[in-house]
ZAVOVEX-773274 format. One line per 8 residues: number of its first residue (from 1); for each residue x, z, y of C-alpha. Coordinates in steps of 0.001 Angstrom, whole numbers, always signed. Each point is the difference from the previous one (the first is absolute). Layout:
! residues N
NUM	X,Z,Y  ...;
***
This chain:
! residues 272
1	+131346,+98136,+132391  +759,-1894,-3193  -3230,-1204,-1714  +879,+2100,-3060  +402,+3189,+2020  -3224,-718,+1843  -1836,-433,-3310  +1193,+3301,-1519;
9	-182,+2045,+3225  -1790,+3342,-358  -1053,+2607,+2543  +227,+3600,-1296  -3289,+1881,+319  +1190,+3298,-1477  -935,+1720,-3272  +1413,-2810,-2198;
17	-2050,-2688,+1784  +1165,-3225,+1651  -1800,-2898,+1654  +922,-3673,-174  -1448,-3464,+537  +194,-3288,-1868  +1787,-2886,+1711  -594,-3773,-209;
25	+3646,-737,-862  -291,+1555,-3467  -3542,-1068,-854  -615,-1423,-3476  -3156,-1659,-1342  -2506,+2891,+230  +2153,+2811,+1377  +3596,+910,+831;
33	+2895,-1121,-2216  +355,+2594,-2753  +3663,+505,+774  -750,+993,+3581  -2616,+2490,-1202  +2565,+1547,-2359  +2530,+155,+2841  -2525,+1662,+2303;
41	-852,+2723,-2501  +3683,+605,-669  +574,+237,+3745  -2462,+2894,+159  +2104,+1923,-2518  +3229,-836,+1826  -1463,+1271,+3301  -1334,+3236,-1467;
49	+1776,+3121,+1306  +154,+1527,-3509  +1817,-2951,-1576  +2738,+864,-2496  +2556,-2683,-797  -652,-3736,-264  -2419,-2140,-2064  +679,-437,-3713;
57	-3341,-1270,-1289  -3335,-1169,+1367  -3225,-1156,-1620  -2700,-1598,+2149  -3561,-584,-1255  -1953,-2565,+1992  -3559,+1244,-373  -1461,-2405,+2573;
65	+1095,-2498,+2619  +936,+1807,+3208  -2453,-1045,+2753  +1318,-1405,+3235  +569,+2624,+2682  +817,+3706,+34  +680,+2108,-3087  +1101,+3546,-786;
73	+2740,+1091,-2409  +320,+3452,-1554  +3383,+910,-1525  +251,+3355,-1715  +2901,+1581,-1928  -1632,+1497,-3090  +3134,+1396,-1653  +3476,+682,+1378;
81	+2770,+951,-2413  +3644,+708,+726  +972,-3691,+172  -3218,-2009,-470  -3309,-252,+1811  -3325,-1501,-1128  -2494,-1525,+2434  -3606,-1126,-23;
89	-894,-2633,+2594  -3422,-1404,+894  -1118,-2738,+2365  -3479,+125,+1516  -1853,-2597,+2070  -3480,-699,+1278  -2287,-1987,-2321  -3568,-542,+1170;
97	+411,+2800,+2528  +1225,+2558,-2513  +3423,+1336,-1004  +1147,-1680,-3208  +3066,+562,-2156  +1785,-3371,-236  +3487,+814,-1354  +1656,+2870,-1854;
105	+3653,+624,-769  +2391,+2462,-1563  +3567,+296,+1261  +2992,+1871,-1401  +2856,+868,+2338  +3267,+1686,-911  +3127,+1396,+1577  +2975,-2379,-501;
113	+2438,+874,-2795  +3183,-1800,-1011  +252,-674,-3755  +1306,-2622,-2415  -1691,-3362,+585  -363,-3219,-1993  -2321,-2944,-582  -1487,-1923,-2907;
121	-1249,-2758,+2303  +2711,-1554,+2184  -1065,-2383,+2743  -260,-3577,-1299  +1080,-1354,+3411  +2141,+1401,+2798  +1119,-944,+3482  -3215,-1360,+1508;
129	-1135,-3616,+193  +2747,-1209,+2356  -169,-1095,+3600  -628,-3643,-896  -3302,+802,-1760  -3102,-155,+2167  -2395,+2833,-863  -3701,-567,-510;
137	-2607,+1693,+2194  -3529,-534,-1297  -2338,-338,+2991  -2979,-1746,-1599  -1502,+2690,-2236  -415,+3622,+1114  +1583,+1561,+3128  +2233,+2553,-1751;
145	+2005,-2745,-1711  +1331,-1096,+3403  +1790,+3337,+258  +2443,-916,-2787  +2613,-2713,-445  +592,-969,-3629  +2331,-2214,-1995  -1537,-641,-3453;
153	+2441,-125,-2906  -2166,+100,-3142  -3754,-160,-553  -1408,-1366,+3241  -3707,-638,+469  -1205,-2906,-2151  +227,-3419,+1609  -3298,-902,-1682;
161	-2880,+2353,-739  -716,-1694,-3342  -754,+3109,-2098  +2923,-544,-2344  +1320,+3185,-1643  +3645,+709,+815  +2438,+1456,-2514  +630,+3004,+2270;
169	-773,+1337,+3481  +3492,+852,+1197  +681,-399,+3734  +3249,+660,+1839  +535,-423,+3740  +2036,+1064,+2983  -2183,+1731,+2584  +384,+1677,+3381;
177	-2044,+572,+3140  -669,-3197,+1975  +793,+2000,+3138  +3110,+2089,-723  -547,+3710,-646  +2254,+2501,-1766  -1123,+1079,-3457  -1340,+3517,-552;
185	-2169,+1728,-2594  -3261,-1324,+1463  +1259,-3578,+208  +1333,+232,-3554  -3382,+1219,-1259  -1692,-2967,+1668  +2541,-2455,-1434  -962,+1122,-3504;
193	-3361,-1753,+498  +1178,-3390,+1312  -652,-1787,-3317  -3006,-2287,-391  -2308,+813,-2950  +1747,-704,-3291  -3154,-1554,-1418  +308,-2839,+2538;
201	+3363,-974,-1470  -991,+622,-3599  -3202,-2089,+175  +698,-2351,+2935  -3458,+899,+1274  -635,+1800,+3299  -2554,+2469,-1344  -1097,+2994,+2111;
209	+2429,+2876,-639  +1064,+3231,+1624  +2124,+3085,-614  -1808,+3054,-1368  +2936,+2378,-286  +3704,-246,+841  +2912,+2316,-761  +3402,-81,+1689;
217	+3086,+1850,-1208  +2636,+409,+2713  +3479,-39,-1561  +2002,-79,+3247  +553,+2725,+2550  -508,-378,+3740  +3608,-1038,+680  -23,-2657,-2737;
225	-3257,-1414,+1337  +1215,+48,+3590  +3148,-1875,-1077  -2203,-2990,-831  -726,-418,+3716  -2181,-3061,+545  +1783,-1991,-2720  -1659,-1821,-2896;
233	-1476,+1866,-2958  -175,-1467,-3489  -3506,+478,-1391  -1100,-723,-3557  -3303,+480,-1821  -1495,-954,-3360  -3375,+606,-1579  -247,+1616,-3400;
241	-3594,-224,-1213  -3089,-1879,+1216  -3187,+1232,-1641  -3606,+946,+732  +207,-673,+3753  +3168,+2064,+586  +3681,-921,+59  +3088,+2107,+543;
249	+3425,-857,+1368  +3424,+1572,+357  +2340,-734,+2887  +3421,+833,+1383  +1501,-4,+3493  +3771,-274,+462  +2158,+102,+3090  +1863,-3260,+712;
257	+3198,+1497,-1441  -1765,+785,-3295  -883,+3674,+414  -3388,+827,-1514  -2242,+1491,+2694  -3389,+322,-1699  -2040,-935,-3025  -3747,-537,+133;
265	-2930,-328,-2369  -3559,-964,+747  -3334,-813,-1563  -2165,-2724,+1521  -3473,-1260,-758  -842,-3666,-266  -3189,-1982,-394  -546,-2732,-2528;
***
């Protein structure tokens, strides 16, 4: 089994409940990589027998670090209309011997419809990094980073942590799984969280930081996502405001041929 599929695997328990387990491959500093948690909760919706359509939007609130080991996910459709469906998702785990709510999410799914389409944000790069470019796999920080190969284009991590203030926090990179795996909705949700904290780039200081809430808007349908295969994705993110211990960022994910797949927004905390 691919490490990604192992990490998001869920066993149906009936009555909207699923059981899963954290895996070492996607561990972060104090819990699982936020992107893998988002993918796991989305997977519960996608496995639910009452699912209508495909994902259009998802907001994940990281209430607490997910403890190592088993957890339970509840995915419940709270409103089903003719073409849209609204979901509430919760993740529970054991903390000090008691059930504790660690993550919540809302998901909107919808039946596919063909309409006029356009974009106000074309991809700034297309075609992938080229076969002569050696991708970077970071194996000296946290385990989940080893699961992705990246080719930085703009806004890499600072070469010196000298606390200088940068003019902006824009990053752009090519990214794909280190071990090939075809793209799907869950993998796309996880890819929306591959960016390091914007405050690290803005301040050139590796302060403690972590995502509090993340939203993903899925602009592509299942066929358009599947067409990406295991090819490179172009990922871009930029912070907008850093104030009072919280910073937000907006990001975009394009297919290698320039098709916009998803946009993402998140709020992260940081310590002085």
